[in-house]
N, C-alpha and C positions, 0 to 999 in steps of 0.2 A: 390492357395494353400488352401484357406479357403473353397473352394467349393468341395474339395476332398471327404469328407464324404457323401455329397449329390449326387455326381456323382456315387460313389460306390453303394449307396442305389438304384439309378435309374437303374444301370446296373445289379446288382447282385440279389437283392431281393425286387423289387418294390412293390409287393403285400403283403409283410409281415407287419402286423400292430402291432405286439407285442406278448409277451408271454401270458400265461394263466391269469396273473394278469390284462392284458388289459381288459379282458372280465369281471373281477370283477368290474372295473370302469364302463364299459358299462352297466352292469346289475344294478348297483346302480343308474346310470343316468336314465336308463329306468324306474325304480321304482319311482324315484322322479318326472319325467315328467308325469307319470301315476297317481300321487297323492297316491302312495302306500308306501311312506316312504323311508328314507335313510337307505338302508340295502340290503342284498343279497336276502332275502325272502320278499314277499309281506306282508306289515303290521308289520314287525318285525324290529324295529329300531336297528341299530348296527353301532357303530363308528369304522369301520374296515379299514379306509383309512389313511395311513400315509402321503398322499399327497392331503389334502382336497382342496387346491387351484386348482390343476389340475382337480379334479373331478368336481368342480364348473365350470371351464372353459369348460369341456366336456358337462356338462348339458346345459350351455348357448348356445354353438355352435350347439348342437343337436336340441335345441328348435327353433333356428332361421333358420338353414339350413337343418334340417332333415338328411336323410342318406348321403347327400353330405358332412357331417362333417367328414367322413372317409378320403377322399382325402384332404379335407381342413386342417385337423389337421396334417396329414402326411406332407403336405407342410409347415405348420407353424413350425413343429418340425425341419425340415431341415433348415428353416430360422433362428430359434433360435440357432441352432448349428453354422451356419455361422456368425451370429451377435456376438456370444460368442467368436469365434476364432478371429474376427476382433478386438473386445474389448481387448482380450489378447495381440494382436500385438501392439495396441496403448499403452497399459500399458508398454510393454517391451521397446518400443521406448522412453518412458519417463524415465523409471528406469535405463536403460543402457546408458543413455547419448547419445542416437541416434546411438548406435552400431547396424547397420543393420544386421551384421552376427549373433550376439547373438539373435536379435529379430526374424529373420527368422528361426533360429534354434528352439526357443521356439514354434513358430507358427507351424513349420513342425512336431515337436515332438507330439504336440496335434492332428493336422489334420491328420497325418498318423497313428494314433493309431487305430488298428483294433477293439478294444473294443468300441471306439466311433462310428465306422461305424456300429457295430452290433446293437446299441441302438438308432441310429439316424433315424428319419423319422417314428417313431412308435407312437401309441396312448398311450403313457406313459409319465411320468413326467421327464424322463431322460434328454432329450435335453434341456428342460426349466430349470432344475436345473443346468445343465452344464453351460448354458448361464448366469444364475443368479450368479454363482460363479465367472465367468469371469468379470461380471459387478461390483461385489463387489471388486475384485482385482483392477479394473480400478478406482473405486471411492476412494479407500484407497491407492492410489499411495503415497500420503502423509497423515499423521495422523492429520493434522491441517486443518479443514474445516470451512468455514463461516456457521453461523446458518442455512441459507436456504438450503445450500448443505448438511449440516449434517442431517437436517430433511428428505431430500429426500433419503440420504444414509440409514438412519434408517428405512424408509418405505421399501426400497429394502431388508434390512436384515430381517424385519418382514415377508414380503411376501415370501422370500426365505425359511424361516423356515416352511412355510405352504406348500412348495413343497417337502422338505425333512427335517424331524425334526432334523437330525444331524447338520444342518446348524445353529441351535440355538447356538452350541458351537462356530461356526465361528463368529456369532454375538457378543457373549460374548468377544471373542478375540478382535474384532474391538473396542468395547466399552472400554476395558481395555487399548488398545494401544492409543486410542484417549485421554483418561483421563490422561495417563502418559506423552504423548509427546506434547499435545496441549499447546500452550502458550498464544495466543491472544483469547479473548472471550471464554475462556475454559468453564466456567459455562454455558453460553448461548448455545454454540454449543453442549455441552454434553447433556443439557436438550432437545434440539431439536432432537438430535440423539436418545435418549431414548424414547422420545414421538413418533417419527416415528416408532421406533422398536416395541413399545408396542401396538400401535393402532390395527394393523391387528391381532396380537396374542390375545389381550384382546377380540376383537370382536368374534373371533372364539371360544375362551374359554367359553365365556358367552353362545353362541349358543350351543356348544357341551354339556355343563353341563345341560342346560335347556332341551335340546332335547334328549340326550342320557343318562343323569345322570352321565356322566364321561367325563373328559377332555382328558384323555389318550386313544389313539386308542388301540383296541384289538391286532392289529398287533405288536405294541411295546411290550406289555406284553407277547405275545406268542413267540416272537423271541429273547427275552433277559432273562438273569437269574436275580434273585432277588438280589444277592450280586455282588461281583466282582471276576474275575478269574485272578490271577497273572500268571498262567501258562496256555497258550492257544495255543497249537501247531497247532490246526486245522485252526484257523484264520491266524496265522503266515504263514502257508503253502499256504493258499489262497492268501495272499499278494504277496508272492514270485512268485506263478504261474501266477498271473495277470500281474505283471511286466515282467515276463519272456516271455509271448506271446504277450503283448501289447506295452511295452516300453523297449525292451531289450537293444538296442544300445544307445538310449539317457540316459538310466539309468546307463549304464557302464561309459559313458563319464562324467555324472554328479557326479558319485561316485569318479571318478578320480579328478574332480575339487574340490570336498569337501576335498579329501586327500591333494591336493596342498594347499588349503586355511589353513588347520590345520598345515601343515608342515611349511609354510611360515608365519604362524600366521597373516593372513590377517583378517582385521576387517570385521565383518558381517554388511553390510549396513542396515540402518533402514527399507528400503522398503522390505527387505527379511524377516523381522520378521513375517509379516502376512502369507506368504506362509508356512513358517516353523512351526509357532504356529498353524495355521489352519490345516495343515496336521497332526500334532501331536495330536490335539484335536479329530479329526474325527477318525483317525486310532486307537487312544488310547481308544475311546469309544467302538468301535467294539471289540477290543482286550480284554477289561476288562469285557464287558457285554454280548457279543454275543457268544453262543457256536458254531456257524457256520453260513455261509451265503449260502442260496440255489442258489442265483445268484449273486456272488460277483462282477461281472462286472457291474451289474446294480447299486448296492448300493455304490460301490467305484468309480463310474464314476465322482462324484463330487470332488474327489481328483486330477483328472488329470490336471485341470487348475492350481492348486497350485503346483503340482509336476513340470509341464512344465515351469511355471513362475519362480519358485524358482531355477530350474536347469539352465534356460537361464540367470538369473540374477547372479547366482554364476559363470557361464561361463564368463560373462562379466567382473567380478572382476578378474578372473584368466587371461583372455586375456590382461587386463590392466597391470597385474603383469608380464606377459611373452609375451611381444609384438613381439619377434623374432621367436616365435614358428610358425609352419606351419599351422595356423588356416584355411587359405583359401582352403587348400586341405583336412584337416581333417573333418571340419564341413559338407561340401557337401557329403563327403564319408559316414559319419555317417547317414545323412538323407536318402541317396540312399539305404543304407543297411536297414534302418528302414522301408522305403516304400516297398522294395522288400520282406522283412520278413513278413510284414503285409499282402501284397497281397497273399503270399503263404499260410499263416495261414487262411486268409479269404476264399481262394479257397478250402482248405482241411478240415477245421474245422467248419467254421461259415456258409458259404453260403449253403452247402447241407442241413443241418437240417432246416434252415430258409425257404428255398424254398419249403421244403416238409411239412411245418407246417400245411397248410390247408388240404392237401390230406392225411396226416397221423394222427396227434394228433387231429386236429379240427374235421375231419370227424368221427374219432373213438368216440369222446365224443358226437358229434351230434347224431350219431346212438344210443348211450347209452341213451341219453336224450329222444329220440323218443320212444325207447322201454319202458323205465320206465314210461313215460307219458301215455302209452297205458295200463299199468297194475296197475296204482295207482290212488288214489283220491287226490284232492287238499290238503287235510290235512295229507296225508300219509307222513311219514318221510323216507328219504334216507340218510344213513350215508356214507359220501365220504371220502376216504383216498387216496390222500391228496389234490390234486389240484381240485378246485371247479369252477374256472372261466368260462371256455367254457361250462361245463355241466350246470351251472346255467343260463348262457346266452341263451343256446339252449332250456332249459326246459321251460323258460318263465312263471315261477311261477305255473306250472301245478302240482308240488309236493313240499314239504318242504325239503330243503337241510340242513343237519347237517354237519358242517365242522370239520373233525377229527383233523385238525391242530389248531382249536380253534379260528381262525380269525373271522369267521362268527357265531360261536357258543361259546360265552364267558362263558356259563354255565359250560363248561368243565374245564376252568381255575379256575372258582370259586370253583369247587369241587376238585381242586388239581390234575386234570388229564392233566398234561402238555404234549405237543407233543414231543416225542423223537423217531421219526421214527415209521413206521407201525409195531407195536408189538402186538401179540395176546392178551396178558393180558390187554394192554391198550384198544384195540378194544372191548374186552369183557366188560370192565368197561363203555365205552362209550355207548355200546348197552344197558346195564342195565339202563343207565340214560335216554336215549331218546327213547328207544323202537322202533327202525326203522323197516320198512317192508323189505327194501333191504339195502345191503352194497355194495359199489363200491370201488374197488382199481383202481385208475387212473394211477398209475405208478408202477405196480407190475413187479418184475423181472422174474416171472414164472407164468404160469396159475395155478389157484387153490392154491394160497399161504396160504390161511387162513383156509381151510377146515380141515386140519390135526389137528390143535390146537384148533379150535372152531367148535365142532360138530354141534352146532346150525345152522351153515351156510351150504347151499347147492348151489354149483355153477350152474348157468344157462347160463352163457355166458362168453367167453374169446376171445378178439380180439388182435392180435399182431400189433404193430406199431413201428415206429422209433422215439426215443426221439428227442426233439427239442432244447436241451441245448448243449453248446459247449462241456461239459464233459459228457453228457448223451444222445449221439446220437445213442447209441446201441439199440438193440431190447428191447422193453418194452411191457407190457400187460395191457389191461383194463379188469378187472375181475368184473363180476356182480354176487352177491350172493343173494339168498332169505333167509330170516330168517324163520326157521321152526317154525310152530305154535305148542305151547305146548298143549298137550291133558289133 
C-alpha cells in the first residue's frame, strides 16, 4: 500500500521531474556550482527559495553525481514518500492501540490520494516535506520525551522548517504541547527540543542575512499580504476543491466520525491534539495571509499526513464507542471508492498534462530562450510575466531575466509593485523600472494580450501550448514582445 504513489509515478508519468519551480531550483543550483552566486541570474544574489534545505540537497547531489542527479533525486523522492507513509502507519498502530483497521484506513487514505501521486517523484521539496511531517507525527506520538530524543525531534522540526516555512507553525505547536504535557525532566527536555529546533534555523538565518541582506525569502513576501484577511473565499474554495478531488471519501467518513464524537461527547485523545492543532495552524496561516495559491496541491500536501492521521485516530475512537457497527464492510468499501476515484481523476486530470509537460510547456520555453539568446546581449533585460523557471534554466544566463511576479526581482516589491495577475498598468510600471528589451508572457490566455493596452510593445512571436496544471490544462500562449525604441 505504501508503494502505491511510486508505482503510479512509474506507470503514468515517469519522465515528469516537476513544475516550472523545479527549474528555478535547478538554475540556482547551476549558478552556485558555477560560482555565480545564489540567484536566478548570474552574479545577482536573491533569496528566492522557500525550501533552502532542498536547494542545498540539489546542489550537493548535482556536485557529486552530475546529471545523474535527475534520476537519483526522483528515486529518493519516491523513497521519502514511502518512508513517510510507513512512519504514518507506525504512529497509527501506536495511537489507536493496535487497531489494524483504523491504521490501514489512515495509511490508505494518504497513499491513495492522487495529489500525493502528482507531486511524488519530482525534483521538488514536496515528498521530503511530506515525509518530514509524517516523522514529526511519529516522534510526537506522546508529548513526553527524554532529553536526547527531544533534541533529535527538535532538529527534525528545524530542518523541516527549511523544507517548508509553514512547518515553523507545526514546530511551535510541538513546543507548546511538550511544555504543557511533559512531566518528567520537563526543563531539560524542553531545552533540548528548543536547542535542536533553533540550530538549523539560526545557521540559515545568519547565512541568509550576511549573504542576501535579508532572512525572509522573496517568495514569502511576494505571495502573502502584509496584514490579515478575515474573509478569504478564494483560499476556502481551494481547500474544498483539493479535498474534493484528492480525499473525498475519507473526508466524508471522518466528518461523520467527528459528528459522532460531538454527539456522544467523546473525549478528544491527547495524541489527536497535534494533528488538529497542526492542521489549524497551517490552514489558518494560508487563510489569513495568502490571497490565493497558484498550486494549492503542492503547498497543502504537508497537511495530508495530519488529516489522515487525525481522521484515522478519530475513527478509532468512534469504533471503540460503536463496536457493533459494520466497520469491516464500511472501511474497505471507502478505501476502494477512494482508490477508484483517484485513479479516474489521475487518468483524466493529472496524467495528461504531466505527460505533455516536456513537449508542450518545456519545449515552448526552450524555443523562446533560444530565440531571445540570439537577439540579446548578456546584459540585456527580459521582463517575464509570470513563470520564469524553464526559461531561465534554458537561457543559461545569456540574458538577464526580470521576474514580473517579484520572486527573482525583489526591486518590484520594494517599489510597491506587488504582483496581482498580468495587468497592463502593472507591466507598464515594471517596464519603466527595469527598461527591458523584450517582454515575455509565459501563460497568456490569448495571443498579443498586451499590445492593445501597451502601445510600446510589438509582438514578434506567439506559440500555443497546453498548460501543465490540474486546473490549467487548457490552451495557453507564450507571447514574446519587443519594446519599441523611443525616437
